[in-house]
Residue, then its C-alpha position, 0 to 999 in steps of 0.5 A: m775700184a780700190v786704192l791700196y796704201k801703207n797705213k803709216d802713210k795715211v794722214k786722214i780719210t775724208e769725203d764729200k757728196f761726190n768723193n772719198v779722199i785719202v790724204l797720204k804723206t809723202e816720203k822724199g816727195k813721192l807717194i806709194y800706192y796701188f790702184l785696183a779695178a775690175w769690170e764685171q763685163e770682162s770675160e772671165g773677170i771678177k763678177t761679184q763684190e765677194e770675188f773682188i774682196k778676195y782679189i784685194e786680200e790676195i794682192i795685199q798678201k802678196l804686197n806684204l810678203p818680203l822678197s826672197i831670192e835664192i841663188m843656187 
């Protein structure tokens, strides 16, 4: 599992015995983040940590690309 968020929204990262916690600041009462998960038993799914990291990197790249619209 992974949580993606904008670095500018990060207040702090903390943890305890059972949890990893990311504290995010809100903008007008809203949070923007993305949650990703993979299950190794999914047919044709992600099977290794390396594949999952590659998947995360691909999603981050897509999220960072500006929207481009071309009207013909």
